[in-house]
C-alpha positions as CSV (number, residue, x, y, z in Angstrom):
1,M,74.0,151.7,-100.8
2,A,72.4,148.3,-100.8
3,R,68.9,148.1,-103.5
4,T,66.0,146.9,-102.9
5,N,63.6,145.2,-105.2
6,P,60.4,146.8,-105.6
7,F,58.0,144.8,-103.5
8,Q,60.9,145.2,-100.6
9,F,59.7,149.3,-101.5
10,I,56.3,148.8,-101.4
11,Q,56.6,147.6,-98.3
12,Q,59.1,150.0,-97.1
13,V,56.6,153.1,-97.9
14,R,53.3,151.5,-96.5
15,A,55.3,150.8,-93.0
16,E,56.6,154.3,-93.4
17,A,53.4,155.3,-93.8
18,A,51.5,154.6,-91.5
19,R,53.9,156.2,-89.4
20,I,52.7,159.2,-90.1
21,V,50.8,161.6,-87.2
22,W,47.9,163.7,-89.3
23,P,46.9,166.5,-87.0
24,T,43.9,166.4,-85.8
25,R,40.9,169.7,-87.3
26,R,41.6,171.5,-84.1
27,E,45.8,171.3,-84.2
28,T,44.3,172.4,-87.8
29,G,42.7,175.4,-87.3
30,L,44.7,176.9,-84.1
31,T,47.8,176.5,-86.3
32,T,45.8,178.5,-89.0
33,V,44.9,180.8,-86.9
34,M,48.2,181.5,-85.7
35,V,49.7,181.8,-88.4
36,M,47.0,184.5,-89.4
37,I,47.5,186.2,-86.8
38,M,51.5,186.1,-86.5
39,A,51.3,186.8,-90.3
40,T,48.7,190.0,-89.0
41,L,51.6,191.3,-86.4
42,F,54.1,190.8,-88.5
43,A,52.7,193.0,-91.2
44,T,51.7,195.7,-88.8
45,F,54.9,196.1,-88.1
46,F,56.8,195.8,-91.3
47,F,54.4,199.0,-92.8
48,T,55.0,201.3,-88.8
49,V,59.1,200.4,-89.9
50,D,58.4,201.5,-93.4
51,L,56.7,205.0,-92.2
52,I,59.1,205.9,-90.3
53,V,62.2,205.5,-92.6
54,R,59.8,207.1,-95.6
55,F,59.5,210.3,-93.2
56,A,62.6,209.8,-91.6
57,L,64.6,209.9,-95.1
58,E,61.7,212.7,-96.6
59,Q,62.8,214.5,-93.5
60,I,66.2,214.1,-94.7
61,L,66.4,215.1,-98.1
62,N,64.2,218.3,-97.2
63,F,66.5,219.1,-95.1
64,A,69.0,218.9,-97.8
65,S,67.3,220.7,-99.9
């Protein structure tokens, strides 16, 4: 692997940093809202599945005793 001197390295870093495309404020807000919605949906789904599994296990254990 070729070694570069510190000056070339800094130039390369600055060139790469110039290519970064940052999201707009609107894109950041939309993405945040979408993450919150998906997290709420997943939490609701897993809560419901947990309730169903717990109910089924209680029924099985009560039937066995």
